[in-house]
C-alpha positions as CSV (number, residue, x, y, z in Angstrom):
1,M,-9.1,6.8,-16.9
2,I,-5.5,6.7,-17.9
3,R,-2.8,4.7,-16.2
4,L,0.9,5.5,-16.8
5,N,3.6,3.1,-15.6
6,V,7.0,4.7,-15.8
7,F,9.9,2.2,-15.5
8,V,13.1,3.8,-14.2
9,R,16.6,2.6,-14.2
10,V,18.9,4.7,-12.0
11,D,22.4,4.0,-10.8
12,A,23.3,4.0,-7.2
13,A,25.1,7.4,-7.4
14,H,21.8,9.1,-8.3
15,R,19.2,6.9,-6.6
16,A,18.7,9.0,-3.5
17,E,18.5,12.3,-5.4
18,F,16.2,10.7,-7.9
19,L,13.8,9.5,-5.1
20,E,13.9,12.9,-3.5
21,V,12.9,14.7,-6.7
22,A,10.3,12.0,-7.5
23,K,8.7,12.4,-4.1
24,K,8.4,16.2,-4.7
25,L,6.8,15.5,-8.1
26,I,4.3,13.1,-6.5
27,E,3.5,15.5,-3.7
28,C,2.6,18.3,-6.2
29,S,0.9,16.0,-8.6
30,L,-1.5,14.5,-6.0
31,K,-2.9,18.0,-5.6
32,E,-3.8,18.4,-9.3
33,V,-7.4,18.2,-10.5
34,G,-7.9,14.8,-12.1
35,C,-5.1,13.0,-10.4
36,V,-6.6,9.7,-9.1
37,A,-3.3,8.2,-7.8
38,Y,0.4,8.8,-8.0
39,D,3.1,6.7,-6.3
40,I,6.6,5.3,-6.7
41,F,7.6,1.7,-6.1
42,E,11.0,0.1,-5.6
43,S,12.0,-3.3,-7.0
44,A,12.5,-6.0,-4.4
45,T,15.2,-7.7,-6.5
46,R,17.0,-4.9,-8.3
47,G,18.3,-1.8,-6.5
48,D,18.5,0.1,-9.8
49,V,14.9,-0.3,-10.8
50,L,11.9,1.8,-9.7
51,M,8.4,2.3,-11.1
52,I,6.2,5.4,-11.0
53,C,2.5,4.5,-11.3
54,E,0.0,7.3,-11.9
55,T,-3.7,7.3,-12.7
56,W,-5.5,10.3,-14.3
57,K,-9.2,10.9,-14.7
58,D,-8.9,11.7,-18.4
59,A,-6.7,13.0,-21.2
60,E,-7.4,16.6,-20.3
61,A,-6.1,16.1,-16.7
62,L,-3.0,14.3,-18.0
63,H,-2.3,17.0,-20.5
64,A,-2.6,19.7,-17.9
65,H,-0.3,17.7,-15.6
66,E,2.3,17.5,-18.4
67,Q,2.3,21.3,-18.8
68,A,2.5,22.1,-15.1
69,P,5.7,23.9,-14.0
70,H,6.5,21.3,-11.3
71,F,6.2,18.5,-13.9
72,V,8.5,20.3,-16.4
73,E,11.1,21.0,-13.7
74,Y,11.1,17.7,-11.8
75,V,10.8,15.4,-14.8
76,G,13.6,17.2,-16.5
77,R,15.8,16.6,-13.5
78,M,14.8,13.0,-13.3
79,H,15.6,12.4,-17.0
80,A,19.1,13.8,-16.4
81,M,19.7,11.1,-13.7
82,A,18.0,8.0,-15.1
83,E,16.6,6.0,-18.0
84,M,12.8,6.2,-18.1
85,K,10.3,4.2,-20.2
86,Q,6.6,4.7,-20.2
87,E,3.6,2.4,-20.7
88,K,0.2,4.0,-21.1
89,F,-3.2,2.3,-20.6
90,N,-6.7,3.7,-21.2
91,F,-9.5,2.0,-19.2
């Protein structure tokens, strides 16, 4: 399995819109073959920090996800609003 932790820094002016787009991405992604889990978490101490946590069955499923039209659209919009850094773990 593959776990991605995507750390997000978004300013207050874009936070609500970012969360709206992220929730649409999550809703679509949870329906994909090979998606084990997909969620977003908010920092308890910093209003500008979020984390998207996703788990995929294998590299094939993750690759298909990264090519999906909803991924391309929503992640492109999210990058325009925030700084995003990714950690990837295989287990």
